[in-house]
C-alpha positions as CSV (number, residue, x, y, z in Angstrom):
1,X,-70.2,89.9,-3.0
2,X,-69.6,86.1,-3.7
3,X,-65.8,85.2,-3.5
4,X,-65.0,81.6,-3.6
5,X,-68.4,80.8,-3.0
6,X,-68.5,82.6,0.4
7,X,-71.6,84.8,0.6
8,X,-71.4,88.2,2.4
9,X,-73.1,88.6,5.8
10,X,-74.5,91.9,7.2
11,X,-75.7,93.0,10.5
12,X,-78.6,95.6,10.8
13,X,-79.6,97.1,14.1
14,X,-83.3,97.1,15.3
15,X,-85.2,100.0,13.6
16,X,-82.9,100.0,10.5
17,X,-84.5,100.4,7.0
18,X,-82.7,97.7,4.7
19,X,-84.4,98.8,1.6
20,X,-87.5,101.1,0.6
21,X,-90.4,100.5,-1.4
22,X,-89.6,101.7,-4.9
23,X,-85.9,101.0,-4.6
24,X,-84.1,99.0,-7.4
25,X,-83.1,95.5,-6.2
26,X,-79.7,93.8,-6.8
27,X,-79.5,91.6,-3.8
28,X,-82.0,89.2,-1.8
29,X,-81.5,88.5,1.9
30,X,-81.7,85.5,3.8
31,X,-82.3,86.0,7.7
32,X,-79.8,84.2,10.0
33,X,-81.2,85.6,13.3
34,X,-83.5,88.2,14.2
35,X,-86.9,89.6,12.8
36,X,-87.4,91.6,9.6
37,X,-90.7,93.3,8.8
38,X,-92.0,94.1,5.2
39,X,-94.3,97.2,4.8
40,X,-96.5,98.4,2.1
41,X,-97.3,101.8,2.9
42,X,-98.4,101.9,6.4
43,X,-99.4,98.1,6.5
44,X,-97.0,95.5,7.8
45,X,-97.4,92.6,5.3
46,X,-95.0,90.3,6.6
47,X,-92.8,89.3,9.9
48,X,-89.9,87.2,8.6
49,X,-87.6,85.0,10.9
50,X,-84.8,82.7,10.7
51,X,-84.1,81.2,7.0
52,X,-86.7,83.4,5.4
53,X,-85.8,85.0,2.2
54,X,-86.9,88.4,1.2
55,X,-85.9,91.0,-1.6
56,X,-86.2,88.2,-4.0
57,X,-89.0,89.4,-6.2
58,X,-87.0,92.3,-7.7
59,X,-84.3,89.8,-8.8
60,X,-86.8,87.6,-10.5
61,X,-88.7,90.3,-12.5
62,X,-86.5,93.4,-12.4
63,X,-89.2,95.6,-11.1
64,X,-88.6,97.9,-8.0
65,X,-89.1,96.8,-4.6
66,X,-92.7,96.3,-3.6
67,X,-92.2,96.8,0.1
68,X,-90.0,98.5,2.6
69,X,-87.9,96.0,4.7
70,X,-87.1,97.0,8.3
71,X,-85.2,95.2,10.9
72,X,-87.7,94.7,13.8
73,X,-84.8,93.5,16.0
74,X,-81.3,93.4,15.6
75,X,-80.7,90.9,12.5
76,X,-78.0,89.1,10.8
77,X,-78.6,88.4,7.2
78,X,-76.8,86.6,4.3
79,X,-76.7,88.9,1.0
80,X,-77.7,86.7,-2.3
81,X,-76.5,88.9,-5.1
82,X,-78.3,88.7,-8.4
83,X,-75.6,86.7,-10.3
84,X,-75.7,84.1,-7.5
85,X,-79.5,84.1,-7.6
86,X,-79.7,83.9,-11.3
87,X,-77.0,80.9,-11.2
88,X,-79.4,79.0,-9.0
89,X,-82.3,79.4,-11.6
90,X,-80.0,78.1,-14.7
91,X,-81.4,74.9,-16.0
92,X,-84.7,75.2,-14.2
93,X,-87.6,74.4,-16.4
94,X,-89.0,77.4,-18.3
95,X,-92.4,76.5,-17.3
96,X,-91.5,76.9,-13.5
97,X,-89.8,80.3,-14.3
98,X,-93.1,81.4,-16.1
99,X,-95.0,80.2,-13.1
100,X,-92.8,82.2,-10.5
101,X,-93.3,85.2,-12.7
102,X,-97.1,84.8,-12.5
103,X,-97.0,84.2,-8.7
104,X,-94.6,87.4,-8.5
105,X,-97.3,89.4,-10.5
106,X,-100.2,88.2,-8.3
107,X,-98.3,89.3,-5.0
108,X,-97.4,92.6,-6.3
109,X,-101.2,93.2,-7.5
110,X,-102.2,92.4,-4.0
111,X,-99.5,94.6,-2.4
112,X,-101.0,97.5,-4.4
113,X,-104.4,96.8,-3.0
114,X,-103.0,96.7,0.7
115,X,-100.7,99.7,0.3
């Protein structure tokens, strides 16, 4: 996906499911344009717009996707593969990595209550 530091871009039409709750995650997404909805069960937990990132939690903790991502409008995204994501975390203070893990655990626990 990343060749010569160029990240892949992708278009999804309105109504398209980008990934489903429970899927394995190998890529995160950065919204370039449009609106993405995140759903836990039948509850919409977030609407994300330009410059928002989603799908990152599965890359951080290796757990399945905690939500379903759907294109509310036509959207353009940048794909952020696991290798690039992990490269960005190299050299980060281990305390910060641990803190991110705790925050992700809290978000996943909250999502279980909502869904």
